[in-house]
KOLMAR-101381 format. One line per 4 residues: for each residue x, y, z of C-alpha. Coordinates in nm, 4 decimals. Layout:
residues N
X Y Z; ... .
END
This chain:
residues 285
10.1667 9.5292 6.8144; 9.9922 9.8183 6.9894; 10.0225 9.6786 7.3414; 10.3459 9.5683 7.4951 .
10.5114 9.5927 7.8295; 10.6584 9.9460 7.8783; 11.0313 9.9792 7.9322; 11.0000 10.2494 8.2005 .
10.8516 10.2018 8.5361; 10.5441 10.4197 8.5798; 10.3963 10.2797 8.8953; 10.7034 10.1875 9.0979 .
10.5660 10.2920 9.4370; 10.5525 10.0257 9.7036; 10.2220 9.8348 9.7618; 10.0150 10.0221 10.0217 .
9.9471 9.8473 10.3445; 9.6019 9.6954 10.3138; 9.5395 9.6304 10.6794; 9.3506 9.8904 10.8823 .
9.5508 10.0325 11.1697; 9.2396 10.0154 11.3918; 9.2832 9.6358 11.3836; 9.6601 9.6360 11.4537 .
9.8515 9.5830 11.7733; 9.9472 9.9298 11.8947; 10.2913 9.7963 12.0097; 10.3906 9.7179 11.6542 .
10.5675 9.9422 11.4049; 10.4416 10.0029 11.0530; 10.6733 10.0582 10.7587; 10.5861 10.3666 10.5514 .
10.5684 10.2602 10.1875; 10.6942 10.6090 10.0750; 10.9837 10.6965 10.2989; 11.0541 10.3421 10.4219 .
11.0718 10.4527 10.7918; 10.9108 10.2616 11.0763; 10.6302 10.4369 11.2630; 10.4822 10.3022 11.5887 .
10.1105 10.2110 11.5282; 9.9941 10.4224 11.8264; 10.1746 10.7260 11.6926; 10.0340 10.6745 11.3445 .
9.6793 10.6520 11.4848; 9.7333 10.9726 11.6804; 9.8357 11.1456 11.3595; 9.5248 11.0234 11.1727 .
9.7264 10.7679 10.9774; 9.9620 11.0268 10.8375; 10.3375 10.9497 10.8302; 10.5190 11.1976 11.0523 .
10.8292 11.1885 10.8317; 10.6988 11.2283 10.4767; 10.3255 11.3049 10.5105; 10.2249 10.9877 10.3323 .
9.8527 10.9340 10.3861; 9.7773 10.5744 10.4681; 9.4412 10.4427 10.3511; 9.1538 10.4760 10.6023 .
8.8427 10.2695 10.6377; 8.5112 10.4549 10.5991; 8.4346 10.4400 10.9726; 8.7746 10.5814 11.0559 .
8.7107 10.8795 10.8257; 8.3692 10.9373 10.9788; 8.5277 10.9480 11.3252; 8.7695 11.2150 11.2041 .
8.5102 11.4519 11.0477; 8.1829 11.3996 11.2338; 8.1009 11.5755 11.5577; 8.0835 11.3108 11.8330 .
7.7621 11.1065 11.8377; 7.5968 11.2889 11.5484; 7.6330 11.0402 11.2628; 7.3184 10.8577 11.1556 .
7.3619 10.5981 10.8777; 7.1252 10.5680 10.5822; 7.0513 10.2550 10.3764; 7.2867 10.0369 10.5868 .
7.1288 9.7118 10.4813; 7.1690 9.7454 10.1055; 7.4242 9.4910 9.9839; 7.5426 9.3592 9.6482 .
7.4342 9.0298 9.4944; 7.5696 8.8378 9.2028; 7.3195 8.9911 8.9623; 7.4793 8.8635 8.6343 .
7.6073 8.5337 8.7730; 7.9718 8.6324 8.7455; 8.2060 8.3446 8.8270; 8.3383 8.3464 9.1887 .
8.1752 8.6813 9.2661; 7.9727 8.5485 9.5589; 8.3022 8.4315 9.7206; 8.4623 8.7724 9.6598 .
8.1654 8.9559 9.8143; 8.1811 8.7354 10.1202; 8.5528 8.7961 10.1660; 8.5082 9.1716 10.1144 .
8.2470 9.1848 10.3832; 8.4763 8.9989 10.6226; 8.7748 9.2168 10.5440; 8.5984 9.5514 10.5608 .
8.3173 9.4756 10.8139; 8.0853 9.6667 10.5785; 7.7963 9.5512 10.3666; 7.9316 9.7355 10.0586 .
8.1862 9.9855 9.9373; 8.0267 10.3082 10.0623; 7.8831 10.4309 10.3930; 7.6189 10.7004 10.3656 .
7.4335 10.9125 10.6240; 7.3915 11.2460 10.7925; 7.6030 11.4149 11.0625; 7.7079 11.7424 11.2122 .
8.0519 11.8880 11.1121; 8.1603 12.1740 11.3434; 7.7971 12.2211 11.4315; 7.6634 12.2265 11.0705 .
7.4432 11.9481 10.9366; 7.5525 11.7712 10.6224; 7.4800 11.4567 10.4261; 7.8009 11.2459 10.3938 .
7.9223 10.9530 10.1909; 8.2539 10.7838 10.2440; 8.3806 10.5104 10.0126; 8.5418 10.1983 10.1677 .
8.8860 10.0952 10.0241; 8.8804 9.7591 10.1964; 8.5688 9.6436 10.0139; 8.6820 9.5379 9.6692 .
8.9012 9.8545 9.6508; 8.5996 10.0890 9.6726; 8.4702 9.9583 9.3392; 8.1374 10.1044 9.2245 .
7.8604 9.8507 9.1773; 7.4836 9.8816 9.1709; 7.4521 9.9188 9.5440; 7.7237 10.1876 9.5674 .
7.5467 10.3858 9.2936; 7.2074 10.3382 9.4499; 7.3226 10.4462 9.7989; 7.4895 10.7619 9.6766 .
7.1986 10.8441 9.4514; 6.9595 10.8167 9.7370; 7.1846 11.0277 9.9555; 7.1815 11.3135 9.7080 .
6.8063 11.2931 9.6667; 6.7397 11.2872 10.0366; 6.9910 11.5766 10.0879; 6.8018 11.7699 9.8248 .
6.4698 11.7063 10.0047; 6.6084 11.8081 10.3417; 6.8109 12.1078 10.2098; 7.1484 11.9656 10.3114 .
7.4980 12.0076 10.1641; 7.6815 11.6868 10.0631; 8.0325 11.6005 10.1705; 8.1880 11.3048 9.9923 .
8.5144 11.1097 10.0262; 8.6115 10.9028 9.7203; 8.8470 10.6071 9.6964; 8.7898 10.3630 9.4189 .
8.9385 10.1469 9.1485; 8.6421 10.2258 8.9275; 8.3307 10.0450 8.8169; 8.2954 9.6893 8.9457 .
8.3657 9.4546 8.6565; 8.1675 9.1695 8.8153; 7.8437 9.3636 8.7631; 7.9152 9.4501 8.4024 .
7.7176 9.7240 8.2286; 7.4985 9.7680 8.5357; 7.7962 9.9080 8.7208; 7.8747 10.1487 8.4418 .
7.5139 10.2713 8.4434; 7.5722 10.4066 8.7961; 7.7927 10.6814 8.6523; 7.4957 10.8360 8.4774 .
7.2505 10.7642 8.7615; 7.4614 10.9345 9.0329; 7.5445 11.2243 8.7992; 7.1762 11.2834 8.7549 .
7.1187 11.3037 9.1287; 7.4238 11.5380 9.1680; 7.2648 11.7661 8.9072; 6.9282 11.7620 9.0880 .
7.1014 11.8555 9.4123; 7.2962 12.1306 9.2332; 6.9950 12.2756 9.0580; 6.8336 12.3175 9.4059 .
7.1280 12.5391 9.5041; 7.2980 12.3062 9.7493; 7.6697 12.2579 9.8022; 7.8636 11.9441 9.7061 .
8.2161 11.9219 9.8450; 8.4298 11.6189 9.7523; 8.7702 11.5068 9.8781; 8.9564 11.2678 9.6491 .
9.1761 11.0168 9.8196; 9.4213 10.7559 9.7019; 9.3238 10.6195 9.4566; 9.0269 10.7749 9.2868 .
9.0143 10.6287 8.9393; 8.7931 10.4822 8.6590; 8.4261 10.5435 8.6445; 8.4079 10.7146 8.9862 .
8.6666 10.9739 8.8838; 8.4978 11.0168 8.5426; 8.1572 11.0934 8.7028; 8.0565 11.2231 9.0476 .
8.4040 11.2636 9.1990; 8.4768 11.5486 8.9558; 8.1314 11.7037 8.9608; 8.1565 11.8728 9.3002 .
8.1364 12.2500 9.3541; 8.4569 12.2228 9.5556; 8.7014 11.9476 9.4682; 8.9851 11.8846 9.7132 .
9.2337 11.6045 9.7305; 9.4727 11.4475 9.9837; 9.8433 11.4872 9.9310; 9.9976 11.2476 9.6782 .
9.6622 11.0899 9.5945; 9.6529 10.9043 9.2598; 9.3649 11.0499 9.0525; 9.2856 10.9539 8.6954 .
9.0642 10.7538 8.4574; 9.2939 10.5006 8.2862; 9.6151 10.3947 8.4542; 9.9448 10.5493 8.3498 .
10.0699 10.2279 8.1905; 9.7605 10.1970 7.9784; 9.7922 10.5581 7.8656; 10.1625 10.5249 7.7807 .
10.1151 10.2059 7.5901; 9.8367 10.3764 7.3884; 10.0082 10.7095 7.3036; 10.3548 10.5534 7.2908 .
10.5068 10.8387 7.4908; 10.6571 10.8734 7.8329; 10.4295 11.0611 8.0709; 10.5436 11.3592 8.2800 .
10.6789 11.3061 8.6308; 10.4041 11.2884 8.8893; 10.1348 11.2343 8.6255; 9.7937 11.1778 8.7927 .
9.9173 11.2744 9.1367; 9.7075 11.5319 9.3278; 9.9833 11.7897 9.3018; 9.9983 11.7512 8.9199 .
9.6155 11.7831 8.8926; 9.6235 12.0940 9.1150; 9.8775 12.2537 8.8823; 9.6566 12.1748 8.5808 .
9.3414 12.2986 8.7444; 9.1582 11.9685 8.7877; 9.1382 12.0010 9.1643; 9.0857 12.3184 9.3673 .
9.3158 12.2473 9.6566; 9.5149 11.9859 9.8466; 9.4162 11.9415 10.2145; 9.6112 11.7440 10.4642 .
9.3967 11.4895 10.6465; 9.4759 11.6460 10.9817; 9.3145 11.9767 10.8654; 9.0171 11.8318 10.6845 .
8.7429 11.8678 10.9494; 8.8182 12.2368 11.0010; 8.8435 12.2866 10.6233; 8.5084 12.1210 10.5643 .
8.3519 12.3133 10.8523; 8.4744 12.6444 10.7071; 8.3415 12.5600 10.3587; 8.0035 12.4568 10.4931 .
7.9823 12.7765 10.7024; 8.0731 12.9908 10.4121; 7.8110 12.8294 10.1901; 7.5409 12.7767 10.4460 .
7.1930 12.8678 10.3292; 6.9566 13.0659 10.5543; 6.7719 12.8445 10.7971; 7.0029 12.5421 10.7703 .
7.1173 12.4576 11.1300 .
END
């Protein structure tokens, strides 16, 4: 048999907390899944959801990230009303979509718009981990495609944050088609001479990683983020070999040249601002 349960544990990390800290009682403590230490919720929020002991980066909702990087009061959302439907009549998909909207308070798995970052205008997209694990369906692909096209028309750089389990299986081949569609809009934006900066967060996998996430001019990642196409267990079962320690972690990919740098969340706004300033085209406010 070619597929069997591996003897070694490849993904033995604790399950990440799925609840957003913005919805939690600030008097409660949260157990860090990496170092197993308790952190008061109010302290965690003040540190941008980064563990003070081990620098573990908890997952953030899209709106939380926007609050961290956008100048106050400058974000304007684009295509807010676009939302997924059960286009191939996949069993129980309508129910999953309803639950995802309730859990994330979003219409789909990405938020797009324009804002100012340290005084420089940029188009931004932020994927939402609490909406079906940031999976890429038709609406996600359409919203990001429209963002790149509009950014190209307005002469804006694009800043993106990815977090995704990959293409959305409930939308079949239509979800996979988004890889090529978004890549085409990224190329259009690039040909016009505009900057695309992408920050990969935990996890960035599957079709998202295999397309626009890795097509940016500057590719950064958060510490310890899991980044890859197929999961480690699938790869090991296929090649019948044990993978190197830390395989598909951001630090491993930095060493191999797949990402340009690792940026702590607490430094990301200044980092993005510096990159936008360095690559600013004449006349762009």
